C-alpha positions as CSV (number, residue, x, y, z in Angstrom):
1,M,-36.9,-15.7,-45.4
2,N,-35.9,-17.0,-42.0
3,R,-32.2,-16.8,-43.0
4,P,-31.6,-13.1,-42.2
5,K,-33.3,-13.5,-38.8
6,I,-31.2,-16.6,-38.0
7,S,-28.1,-14.9,-39.2
8,K,-28.8,-11.8,-37.0
9,L,-29.6,-14.0,-34.0
10,R,-26.4,-16.0,-34.5
11,N,-24.3,-12.8,-34.8
12,T,-25.9,-11.5,-31.7
13,F,-25.1,-14.6,-29.8
14,L,-21.5,-14.6,-31.1
15,A,-21.1,-10.9,-30.1
16,M,-22.5,-11.7,-26.6
17,A,-20.1,-14.7,-26.3
18,A,-17.2,-12.5,-27.3
19,I,-18.1,-9.9,-24.7
20,L,-18.5,-12.5,-22.0
21,I,-15.1,-14.0,-22.9
22,I,-13.4,-10.6,-22.8
23,L,-15.0,-9.7,-19.5
24,A,-14.1,-13.1,-18.0
25,A,-10.5,-12.7,-19.2
26,G,-10.3,-9.2,-17.7
27,A,-11.6,-10.4,-14.4
28,S,-9.2,-13.3,-14.1
29,A,-6.3,-11.1,-15.3
30,Q,-7.1,-8.5,-12.6
31,Q,-4.0,-8.1,-10.5
32,K,-3.9,-8.3,-6.8
33,L,-1.8,-6.2,-4.5
34,G,0.8,-9.0,-4.0
35,D,1.4,-9.1,-7.8
36,L,1.9,-5.3,-7.9
37,V,4.2,-5.3,-5.0
38,T,6.3,-8.1,-6.4
39,E,6.4,-6.5,-9.9
40,G,7.5,-3.2,-8.4
41,G,10.3,-5.0,-6.5
42,F,9.1,-4.0,-3.0
43,D,8.2,-7.4,-1.5
44,W,11.4,-7.0,0.6
45,M,9.4,-4.5,2.8
46,M,7.3,-7.3,4.3
47,G,8.4,-8.1,7.9
48,N,9.2,-6.6,11.2
49,W,11.4,-3.6,11.3
50,V,12.9,-1.8,14.4
51,A,14.8,1.4,14.8
52,E,16.1,3.3,17.8
53,T,16.0,7.0,18.4
54,N,18.9,9.1,19.7
55,E,17.2,8.9,23.1
56,G,17.2,5.1,23.0
57,Q,13.5,4.7,22.3
58,E,12.3,1.9,20.1
59,L,10.3,2.5,16.8
60,Q,8.7,-0.5,15.2
61,I,6.9,-1.1,11.8
62,I,5.4,-4.4,10.8
63,Y,4.2,-5.0,7.2
64,K,2.4,-8.3,6.9
65,W,0.5,-10.0,4.1
66,D,-3.1,-11.0,4.6
67,L,-6.1,-12.2,2.6
68,D,-4.1,-14.2,0.0
69,K,-1.9,-11.1,-0.7
70,H,-4.8,-8.8,-1.4
71,L,-4.1,-6.9,1.8
72,I,-1.1,-5.7,3.8
73,T,-1.6,-4.9,7.4
74,V,0.5,-2.2,9.0
75,Y,1.4,-1.9,12.6
76,L,3.4,1.1,13.8
77,K,4.5,1.6,17.4
78,W,6.5,4.5,18.8
79,P,6.7,5.6,22.4
80,N,3.2,6.5,23.5
81,Y,1.8,6.0,19.9
82,E,0.3,3.1,18.0
83,Y,-1.2,2.8,14.6
84,R,-3.0,0.1,12.7
85,G,-3.6,0.3,9.0
86,M,-4.5,-1.6,5.9
87,I,-3.0,-1.3,2.4
88,F,-5.0,-2.6,-0.5
89,Y,-5.4,-2.2,-4.3
90,L,-8.5,-0.5,-5.7
91,P,-8.7,-1.7,-9.3
92,S,-11.5,0.7,-10.2
93,E,-9.2,3.6,-9.5
94,G,-5.9,1.9,-10.3
95,K,-4.5,3.0,-6.9
96,I,-2.9,1.4,-3.9
97,V,-4.6,2.9,-0.9
98,Q,-3.8,2.9,2.8
99,V,-6.3,3.7,5.6
100,G,-5.7,3.5,9.3
101,L,-6.4,4.6,12.9
102,D,-4.2,5.4,15.9
103,N,-4.5,5.1,19.7
104,R,-5.1,8.9,20.0
105,G,-8.3,8.9,18.0
106,G,-6.7,10.0,14.7
107,S,-7.3,8.5,11.3
108,G,-5.9,8.8,7.9
109,R,-5.8,7.8,4.3
110,G,-3.0,7.7,1.7
111,T,-1.9,6.5,-1.7
112,W,1.2,4.5,-2.5
113,D,3.3,5.0,-5.6
114,I,6.8,4.3,-6.9
115,D,9.5,7.0,-7.2
116,G,12.6,5.4,-8.6
117,N,13.8,2.9,-6.0
118,K,11.4,4.2,-3.3
119,A,7.9,3.1,-2.3
120,V,6.2,6.4,-1.4
121,N,3.0,6.8,0.7
122,K,1.5,10.2,0.5
123,Y,-0.6,10.2,3.6
124,E,-3.1,12.7,5.2
125,H,-3.7,12.2,8.9
126,T,-6.5,13.9,10.9
127,G,-6.1,14.0,14.6
128,A,-8.9,13.7,17.2
129,D,-8.7,17.5,17.4
130,G,-9.6,17.8,13.7
131,Q,-6.1,19.1,12.7
132,T,-4.9,17.6,9.4
133,N,-1.3,17.0,8.4
134,K,0.0,15.7,5.1
135,M,3.3,13.8,4.8
136,G,5.1,11.7,2.4
137,M,6.9,8.6,3.6
138,A,9.5,7.2,1.2
139,H,10.7,3.6,1.9
140,S,14.0,2.4,0.3
141,K,16.1,-0.6,0.6
142,V,19.6,0.0,2.0
143,D,20.5,-3.8,2.1
144,A,18.6,-7.0,2.9
145,N,18.3,-6.1,6.5
146,T,18.1,-2.3,6.4
147,M,15.2,-0.1,5.3
148,K,15.5,3.7,5.1
149,L,12.3,5.7,5.8
150,E,12.4,9.4,4.8
151,V,9.5,11.6,5.9
152,Y,8.7,14.6,3.7
153,E,6.4,17.6,3.8
154,V,3.7,17.4,1.1
155,Y,2.9,20.7,-0.6
156,S,-0.6,21.7,-1.5
157,S,0.2,20.8,-5.1
158,G,0.7,17.2,-3.9
159,E,4.5,17.3,-4.5
160,L,7.0,16.2,-1.9
161,A,9.5,18.7,-0.5
162,D,13.0,18.5,-2.0
163,Y,14.5,17.2,1.3
164,P,13.2,15.0,4.0
165,S,12.2,16.4,7.4
166,F,13.8,13.4,9.0
167,T,15.2,10.0,8.2
168,V,15.2,6.8,10.1
169,E,17.0,3.5,9.4
170,Y,15.1,0.4,10.4
171,K,16.7,-3.0,10.9
172,R,14.9,-6.2,10.0
173,Q,14.0,-8.4,13.0
174,K,13.8,-12.1,12.8
175,E,10.3,-13.5,13.3
176,Q,9.8,-14.9,16.7
177,A,8.1,-18.2,17.3
178,P,4.6,-17.8,18.6
179,K,4.4,-17.9,22.4
180,K,2.6,-21.0,23.9
């Protein structure tokens, strides 16, 4: 008479073991941001990029890996404007997210996606005055040392405008040795 109880108990343990194996495999197979960026073919974006306006002012963007490629830090510097941000993967939402702050008291949040050969960040920025602006920033590779950044209006539907508001071409800068 103990056989059915032992059989049920054994089946319960086997089912629990199977569930634990599946959960463990899922956790170890969980991708990190670095894997997603490499798979998408956008690891070329990492580095220091500089552009110059028609007025001769320097624009700088730095994308840098951190936390074992679970995080990309972003540094943006324009004349009289600085921004620091973080890009990371949220597995629970299946999204690549960017959050950041600027030196004027503004903050923002965006999501990254791929559109053909472009990495697109749809970003919502709220200034210190409470005014909110939405923009789409499409990054594409021109060549190994040139990145094109197109800035688009984002409609209320979440779609990008057909044509960019402006375009900037950045040149890759060689990393400088740390100052002693």
